[in-house]
N, C-alpha and C positions, 0 to 999 in steps of 0.2 A: 277651104283649107285643104292643103295637099296631104295625102295619106303618108304616115311614117313608113320609111323603108328600112327601119332598124330590125335586124333579125334577132331571134332569141340568143344566138351565140354572141352578137355584138352587145346585147343588154347584159348578159352574164359577165362578159369581159369588162364592161364599163363599170359594173357595180362593185366587183371585188378585185379587179385587177388580174384575174386568172385568164389563162389562154383558152380560147374556145376549142371544143372537141372537134376533131376532124370529121366525126360522123355521129349524129344524134341517134339514140335508141329508137327503134320503131315498134317494140313490143314490151310486155311486162316480163320481168325476170322470172325464170322458172326455179322454184325452191328445190333443194336436193332432198329434203325430208318431207314426209306426208303431213299435211296440215292437220292440226287438232280440231275436232268438231264436237259439238254438244247439241243434243236434241231434247226437246221438252218431254219426250217419252220417259226419260230417266229421272224426272223431277216430280215433285208433288204438284197436283193441279188444284188450284183454289178457284172457286167461283162464288163471289160475294153476292148474296141476295139482299140483305139489309145491313146497313152500318150507320148507326146514329147514336149520339150521346155516349160513346164508349162501349156500346153493345154491338155485337157482330154476329150475324147469322150467315153461314156460308156452307158450301159443300166442299169436301176434300176427297180427292182420289189419289190412292197410293200408286207408285210406279208399277209397271208390269202390264202384261196383256189382260190379266184378270184382276187388276188392282181393286182393292176393297174401297168402297165408297162410304163416306160418313157425312151425316148432317150434324153440324156443330152449332150450338147456341152458346155463345160466350157473353156473360153478363157484363155490366159495367165494372165489376170487381174482378176477382180471380176465380169465380165459380163458373162452371160450364156444364153443358149437357150434350151428349153425343149419341146418335143413333146410326148404326152401320148396317151394311148389307148382310152381315151374319145374324141379324136379329138381336143384337146386343144393345142394351140401353145403359149408358153410364151417366151417373150423377156425381159431379165433382164439386165439392165445396172449397171455399178458400181457406186460408190458414186462420187459426184462432189467435187473435192478438187482443189482449186486454185493453190496449189503447183504442181499439176500434169498437169496443163494446163487449158485453158479456155474451151476446148471441153471435158474435162473429165466427165464421167458419162452421156453423152448425146447420144441420138439416132439420128445419122446423116444419111440422105437419100438424094441422088441425082439421079434424073431420068428424062426421057423425057416426063413424064406425068404419070397419074395414073387413074385408073377406079376401083371403089369399088361398090360392091353390098352386102348389109347387109339385110338378110331376117328376122332378129330379132332386137329388140331395141338396140341402142348403147348408152352407158353412158361414157362420157369423163370428166375427172376432171383435171384442170390445177391449179398449185400453183405458186405463185410468187417467193417463195424461200427467202433466207436470204439476197441476194445481190440486187435483182431487185424488183420494184413495179409492173411491168407488168407481169400478169400471162399468157396472150395470145396476140400475136402480129402477124397479118397477113398482108403481103404486096402483092398486086396484080397489075400487069401491064396489065390492061384490064378490061372488064366489069365483075361484080360480081353479081350473081343471087342466091337468096335464095328463095326457093319455098316449101310451105307446101300445098299439094293438098288435099282439102276437110277437112282440120284440122286448128287448131289455131297455131299461131306463137307468142311466148311470149318473150319479152326482159325485164329483170328486173335487176335493179342496184340501188345503192344509188343515183347516179347522172348520167344522160345520156345526152351526147352532140352530136348533129348531125351537121356536118360542110360540107357545099357544096361550092366549089370554085366559081360556077356559079349560079346554080339554085337548089332549093329544092322543090320537088313536093310530095304532099300527096294526094293519090287518093284512094277513097273507093267506089267500085261499089254499095255497099248497103248503104253507108253513112259514115260520118266521125264524131267521137265523141271525144271531148277534155274535160277532166274533171280535175280540180285542187283540190286536197284533196280527201280523202276517201269519205267524205260526200258531196263533191262539194262546200265546203266553203273555198277553197284555193284562190290563187291569180294567174292571168294570166297577164303577162307583155309583151306588144307588142311595139316594137320600129321600126319605118320605116319612109321613106321619103314620099311615096305615098301609100295609101291604097285603093284598088279598090275591091268592092264587087258586084257580079252579081248573082241575084236570081230572080226566078219567084215570090215567096212570101217571105216576110221578117217579122219575128216576134221576139220581145224581151219580155221576162218575167222577170221583175225586182221586187223583193220583198222588196228591200231596197231603196237606193237613187241613182239617176242618175245625174251626175254632169259633165259639160263640161267647161274646162278652156282653155284660150288661146286668142290670138289677131288675130285669123284667121277669114275668112269670111264663113258664112254658107248660102248655097243656096239650095232651093228645086225647081226643074224644072219638070213639068209634061206636056207632049205634047198631051196626049189623052184627047179629050173633055169630056169623061166620068170620068176622074180622079177626085178625091176628097181628101181633107185633113180633117180629123176628130180629134178633141181633146175632149175627154170625161173624166171628172174628177169629183169625188165625193167630192173633197175638193175645195180649192181656187187656182186661177191662178194669178200670180203676174209678171208684166213686169216693169222693171226699165230701162229707156233708157236715157242716157245722151245726145244723139244726137237727130236727127230728126226721125219722124215716118211718113211714107207715105204708104197709102193703095189705090190701084187702083183696082176697081171692074168693070168688063165688064158687069155684069148682075145686079141683084138687091142686096141690102145690107139691111138686117133686123137684128135688135137687139131686142130680147124679154126679158124683165126683170120682174120676178115675184115679187121681193121685199121681199122674205122670209128672216127673220133674222137668220143667221147661228151662232150658239154658237161656239166661238173660231175661228171665221173667221178673215180675214185680216182687215176689217173695224170695228172700234169701236169708241165710243164717238160721236163727232159731225159729223164724216165722215159717220156714219151709219144712220143719220137722213134722208137723201135724198136717195131715191131708185136709182135715176139716177142723176149724177152731173158732170158737166164739168167746170173746173176752169182754168183761165189763169192769171198768175201773171203779165206778161209784154206783151204788144202788144195788137192787136185787135183780135176780134172773128167775123167770117163771116159764114153765111149759105146761099148758093146761089143755085138756080135752074135755069139753063140756058134755058131749053126748057120745063119747067114744073112749077108747083106751089109748094109753101112751106106752109105747114099747121101745126099749133101748136094747139093742143086740150088738154083740161083739165077742171076739175071742176072749177078751178080758175087759171087764167093766170095773173101773175104779171110781169109787164114790168117796170124796174127801169132805 
């Protein structure tokens, strides 16, 4: 068979009816703008080690001359584990979906115990989530000890409740301070059957009013001969007794009355005329000295 003598120009002319070029190009056209280029150095570098049944183990290198490298272990679901060149280990669980089960998206650990040593601060955040109100729930079958050596331990919440099935003990080696309100003007409510206080010295500083209500008995017992009870008031003292009043004094009994008129005091009108007055409405009055004398002295003594 003889070889075809049809030139490319004749073939072009015969195929579409155009006229052949007078001169065919002998080289590639030169662009007027710089061509765009892309190198793999600007992209992530993935190197697959194992990939089977939806699980993927691979290495990942970030762009740059000193790009950080990570070893990723992706599970069949959306959980993963990452170890990078910075020494960081990340555990990532999947999302919690009730349709996938109650344990979906949770980090479940079962062991015979644990021991942790953290050389830097640890920050832990717990969230209640959409289904629960408890953000943190710890159950311990045994003693629980929290210790902050040489530092402060702070517990802060909107409301704090301490429940002890048997006994609650608060012990402060340097002291115990209980303050209600930021400025100390809050309320402390104590409810108990018996209240026992033991102290070497006892002091109350009250800037307002002190009031005791009830049908109970109040007793003050002092067995030390050197003991004393002192009532010092810049105002008035008022005792109203519906029953009897009995006073027994083993030593001497002195009452010194200066007779100064106090503005705004308890006694006014006719009650303030006499400096010392004893009045009985019903019954007899008696002053008796069994082994001594009775003396009444005054500028004028009236006996009616």
